[in-house]
N, C-alpha and C positions, 0 to 999 in steps of 0.2 A: 716460154709457156709453162714449163714444169715449175720454174721458180714462182711464177704468178699463182699457179694452183696451190702450191705449198704454202705460200704466204696467205692466201685466202682461207685455207683450212686452219691455219694457226690462229688467225684473227677470229674465225668462227668459234674455235675451241675455247679461246680466251673468254669470249662473250658468254658461252654456255657455262663455264666454271664460275664466272662472275654472277650470272643469274642464279645458279645453285647456291652460291655463297649468300646471296641476298635472302633467298627463301629460308635458309637455315637460321639466319639471324632473326627473321620474323617469327619462326617457330619457337625460338627460345623466349621471345617476349611473350608469346601467347601462353607458354607453359609456366610462367611466373605465378606462384600461388598467391591467392588473396588472403589478407589478414581478416579473420572473422573471430569476434569475441563471443563467448558463450557466458550467460549469466545464470546464477543460481540464487535462491532465497537463502539469506543468512540470518538465522534466528538470533544469534548473539548480537547483531547490530540493530535489532528492532526495539523500539520504545513506543508504548501506548499509554496515553493519559487521558483522564476526563476531569472536568471541573464543574461542580455543582455550586448553587448559590443559595444563601440563607439571609434572612432579614430583608426588609424593604430596601436597604442600602446595597443589596447584592454582594454580601461578603463571600469571597470565594473559598470553597473547600475542594482540594484536589485529591486525586487518587488514581489507582490503576487496578489491574487484576494480576495476581501472581501466577495463575494457571491460564495461559493463553496458547492455543494451538492454531498454527497457520499452515494451510495446505496449498500446494501449487502443482502445476503440471511437471515441474522438474526444471531441467536446463533448457535454455532457449537463447538464440542469437538475437532475439528481439525483446528488450527489457519491458517495453510497453505490453506486449503480449503476455509476458510472464506475470506482470502485476495483474492483468485482467483475468488471469486464470486462478487467482488466489481466493480462498475461502477461509473463514476463521470461526473459532468457537472459544468463548471465554466463560469459565466456570464462575458463577456469581458468588459462591461461597468463599472464593479466594479474593474477594474485594480487599484492597489495601489502601488505607488512608493514614498509616502511621499512628493509628489510635485503635487499640484492640477492642475497646468497648464500642466505639463508633462502627468499626468493621462488622461486628456482630449485629448491631441494630440495622444497618443497611441491608445485610444479607437476609435477615429474618423479617423485618418490618416493611421493607420495600420489595425486594425481589421475591421473598417468600409469599407476600400478599398477592402479587401479580403472577404467581406460579411460573417463575422463570429461573430454573436451575442453571441455564446457560444462555448467553447472548450469542446467537449465531448469525452468520451473514456471508456475503460474497461481493466481490468487485464486479459490477455490471458493465461499466464502460469508463474509459478515460477519453474525454473529448479533446479535440484540438484546441479549444478555447481555454484550457486550463481548469475545466470543471470535471469532477469525477462523480459517478453515480455508484453508491454502495447500497446494497440491500441488507437491512438489519431486521432480525427476527427476535421479538420479545413478546411475552404474553400470548403466544400462539398467533402472532400477527407479523407479517412481513411488510415493511415499509421502505420505499426507496429514499435515500438520503443524498442530497447533493452537497458537495464541498469543493474547496479549492485544492489543487494538487500541483506539484512540480516533480519532474523526473529529469535529472541532469547527471550524466556520467554514472548512471546506475543508482543514484540516491533518490529515493521516493519520499515525498512528504504529503500528508493529507490533513486538512483542518476543516472542521465543520461545526455546526451547532444543531442540536435536535431539541424537539419538544416531546417529552415522554407521553404527553396526553394523546399523541397520535397513535400510541400503542395501548390506549385505554388504561393507562397506568396511574391515573389520578388517585385511585384507592390506595396505592402504595405511597404516594406523596403525602396524602392526608394521614395515613397510619404513622409514617415516620415523623411527620411534623408534630403530631399529637404527643408522641413519646418523647420528643426533644423540644417541647414547646418553649421552655426557658432558654435553651441554647439558641433557638431560632428567633428570639425576640430582640429587636433593636431598640434604639433610644426612643423611638416613637411608641413603644409599648405593643407593637404588632408582631405577632409570631408568623413567620412566613418561610416556606421552602419553595423555591421556584421550580417549575417543571422544565425549564430550559437547562440544557447541559451542553458544554462545549467538548469537542473531541479532538485529539491530535495523535497522529501516527507517523513515525519515520522509520525507514529501513534503508540500509545500504546493501544492494545486491553484490554478491561475490562475482568476480569475473576472472577468466583464465588469461586475460590480457593485463591484469594488474601487475 
């Protein structure tokens, strides 16, 4: 009888220690840290460009702005949320087309006429269907602009086309076209500056997981 009791206690003790060992193993699994990446806006990786068109054949004239400030909420583990927190301001006197004379005319005869020292805006929404809504303010008017975007591994791209007439900016178009009449005249003898402008923006968010 004593041997039987002793054996029963030994078996029970072994089961208890085995059970404890199993719980300890599970706790170690639960305590394993998760890998979370945090993203930040990186100004050095950002590029913005616009393309305007002249003559009836729509000859492209490209440019950018040298003074662009982009603000965001800071660091986030959600790159989409970080992009949606962004706002921007571009000083129009810093317009750059690689032609000093043309830069001055655009700044004075277009942006000056429509009283727009800066183009301001913010990201309103990144939709799941690849469309982005950006609010752009010029001539004291805010207009929502829709464009196509991608966001892959922290790299964001946005492309769109706007018509500046939506900001009541045709006075600026007419002023600039009149001053550059010969340069905007094509083979058909017609001088034209289009109100449509295409926009492109790219940036690579910095990540602590890089």
